[in-house]
C-alpha positions, 0 to 999 in steps of 0.5 A: 561467572560473568566475573570468570568469563570475563577474566578469561577474555581479558586473559587471552587478550594480554597473551595475545598482546605479549605475543605481538610485542614479541613478535615486534621485538619489543620490551617484555610486558610488564602487567596482565590486562586481565590482572590489572583490571581485577585488582581494581575491581577487587578480584579476587576479593582479597586479592590485593591492597586495592581491594582492602579500601574499596567495597565491592558493592559500591555503585560507581564500581559497579557501574564501571564493571557494567561499561567493560563487560558491554563495550569489551569488544571496543576496548580491545580494539582501541587497545589492539588498534583493529587487530582484534580476536575474532571472538572478539568482534561483536556479532560473535562476543554478544552471544558469548555473552548471553550463554553467560548470562544463561548461566548466571541464571540456572546457577541462579535457579539452582540456588532458589531450588536449595532454599537460598535467596539470589539477586538478578539486578546485575545481570538485568543491569547486562542485559538492558545496556546490551540492548540499549546499544543496539545489540539486541539481536545478538544477545536476545537470539541465544537467551530466548530459544533457551528461555521459551524452553525453559518456561514450558512447564517451570514456574521457577524460571517463569518468576526468574524471567519476569525478574530479569525484565523487572529489573532492567532500569526504565531509560535500557527498559524500551529497547528491552522489550521491543527485543523480547517483542520482536522476537518472541515466536507468538502471543503465549511465549511471550507472555511467560516471559515477561509476564505483567510487567506492562502493568508493573511498570510505567515506561514498559506500560508507555512503549506498549500501548503508545510508542509501537502504535500509534507513533511508530508504524514500521513493524509487521504483522507478526510483532504486531499479533505478538504484542495484541495477543500478549494483552489479551492473555491475562486478566489485568493486562486485558484492561489494556487491550480494550483502552488500546482499542478506543485510542486506536479507534480515535486515531482511526476516526480523526480526520485530521489524523487520516488527512494528514498521516502518511498511508502506511501509518493507516494501514497499520492502525488499521490492522491493530485495530482488527487485531483487537477485534479478533481477541474481544469477548462477548461480554467485552463487546456488550460492555462497549457497543455503543462506543464501537459503534460511535466510533465505526460511523465517524471514521467511516465518515472521515476515510470515505471522505479521502480522495485516495482509493487505498484510504478509502477501502480500508475504511470500509474494511475496517467497518465492515469488520466492527459491524460483523462484531457488534451486529453478530444476528443482525443486518452488518455493513457490506460495501463493494470494493476490489477483494485483492490479496491485501483485503484478504489479510486485513480480514484474515486477521479477525481469526486470531492465531493459534497457540505454539502450544495447540498442535493442529488436529487431523483432517477430517479426511485422513482418518482412513489413513490413519485407522486402517491398515496399510493395504486397505488403504492401498486397496482405498486408492485403487477403487478410488483413483479415477485418474484413467478417465480422459476428460471430455473437451469442452473449450468450445462448448457455448451456453445455451440462451433461454431468451433472444436478444432484441433486435431494435431500441425500443424493444431494450427500452421497454425491457429496461424499464418495465419488464420483470423477466431477469433474463431478457433484462440482461440480454438487452444490456449486454445489447444495447450498445451494438443496437445504438451504433448499429442504427444512429437514426432511430438513437437520434429519436430516443437519445436523450430518454435513454440517456436518462435511462441509463444514468439511473438503471440499477443492477438487477443480478449479478451481471458480469462487467455490468458497470462496463455494459453500461457505460459503453451504452452511455458513450455510444448514445452521447457519440451518436447524438452529442448536443441533446445528451451533453446537455442533459448530462451536464445539466444534471450533474448539478440537480438534486437528488443524485448520489456522488457514484452518478455525478462520477459516472457522469464525468467519465462518461463526458471524457469518454465520449470526447475522446471518441470524438476527436480521435480521427478515425479513417475509413478507407481500407489498407491497399496492399500492392502483391509482389510481382514475379520475376520475369526476363525482359524482351529486348526489341529487335531497334537499335535505338538506346534511348530507353536503355537505363529503363531496359537495364533495370528491367534486367537487373531487378528480373534477376534478383532473387528476394525472399521476402517484400513488404506490403506497401502501405496506403496512408489512411485517410484523415477526417475533421475533428468531430469535438470541434463543434461539441467541445463548448456543449462538454466544458461550459455546463460543468464550470459555471455552477461549482461554486454553487452548493447544493443541500445534497452536494457541496463542491467546495466543501465536504465534496472535495473528491468529487470536485477534484474527479471535476478538475481533471475532468476539465483537463482532460476535455481542454486537452482535446479541445486542441486546435478548435474554434472554442479552445482559446475562451476554454482556457481563459475561463479554466484559468480563472477556475485555477485561480480561484482554487488555487489554494484548495487544502486536497492534495488530489484536487491540486494535483487536478489544478497543475493538469489543468494548466498543463493541458492550457498550455498544452492546446492553446497557441502562444499568441493567444495565450500572450494576447488575450490571458497574459495577465491570468498566466502571470499569475499562474505563473508565480503561483504555480512556481509556489506549488511546485514546492509542495506538489509535484508541479515539475511538468507544468512549470517546464511546460510554461518556461518553454511555451513562453520563454523560448518561443515567444521570449521576446514579447513575454520580456515587453509584457514584463 
């Protein structure tokens, strides 16, 4: 069939070339391209002298015929110099070739049913070579839908499909398997088309279990579900599914992979793990429960140590899923993270998709519409319809409070420390910030005690915005009594028995309070001068012309009609920067003990994420200390801090170090930089140029070049 198809197409090509030459007035076309081709390759079998001396089944002839069939569009294009008919375009030719393959497979099916033995090896070679040439989409868009319908209830067609893919040579197997996996509408269809190919063929097994899951990550979620669902639908393949899950968990729990692989690949591996978990059965979970638990603990530790929030959330979601699978009756892991579309999509992968052959049933609430006659449905609808009822307007309704809010700060302290009434506790948390700002004198008396209570305060109820309310109260206490509260918070940052969350809360409160103290707040009120109504100015009776210009201007003004007039604003009065005398209390205690490890806290070791937050906090404090007395000393200390950590392995920490350099250049005057920290500045400049190639340090380098070369270029050259 393929040869006849090729003969027709080449004969059509010969007629086309003959007509083209006649139009150009050239000589006659002596030999047909199709005839010459088939005489060379012995078609028909007894059609010429060449066929008598050659064997039709030789490997060389089969390879040549295979190349001519697959590369026919290129051959036609080269022969006709780009004036090929539309049928020889690749987007048209390969679907026709797919139809020819289907016709051959139909003939094979008919022969098998008649008791004859057939081979599909040559068709498999054609399929493999077309796929390796990058034309999977064109040929499989014809083959897959037809084979899906033919293999639904016919075991002979299933065997033909299995032979078709099993006879593909190993050098072309990857392209064929990828094409079928990507274009199969479901895992059950893929199982009917491929059979146990991954068990019989090592190349296909490597592609399915290794390359598509661990070495590549560009496939969609539907492709992953097809692939892993295919492994779960047969007994011999389920062993490969468990093996794949173990390898995925090993990669997911590797600290090196978490640190160096891109976020997209880690998300891809997380999806594959969740899909594998959805296909596991209870006996399989029991057999590998301990391995799953060990892999989960190692993996969640590596993910929580990452400085990227997306990586940490991926670790939390996967750990929760594994815990829910291995502990169906006992307690499970539960983390707090933002529930967005990505998190919901990952959790939905724990439910395996329904096979295409199973149609969803009718919902329970549709029984009446399908079991009762039409008139009964209309009556039910008429009785139950409440569209005519107008709802009440409840937009301005307010919730009635059972308890009153406290009015004194000491009452809040008593409620937060000893009261068991949860309603009072919620009201105290909500009212604390406003009470501190309204009564600064009373707040200063208990400022340190209040800061300690807020630092250790835990959420007792599901209060909406609890973390934000607590943070605002801490900032209010710190801005009301800055020095003692700042000394307490900075000393507690390096103390024992604090969680990482509490230490990062301390850094956030210090930054917000410093920002509030450094911003000038105008206390004056804006005065608006009202527009005067135009009126006629009467001239004095005296004939003096000294004020003639003023009189003319007033007359013009009185006769001018204005439709609108802007209100003049009085400039708000400024006040001194309150952070001027407080910058040292915020900055120096944080920078002095960073290299002293504790039993539960090691900034230079495992807690590098907190180190990154500390570095960014110091950069912000340095930037807010502009025009203060201690800015030069702070800049010098921060440069030494940057120089000590310049080769840190975490990118988040290095990014914070570049932010520190930028803050120093923006805050410290140029003359102080060159007088006091010349050597440190030169060393930092050379390191920053190297760090430019490791991460995005363009802004810091530009700032340094601008401040050193443009503004003080002569002094800087003398220092060199």
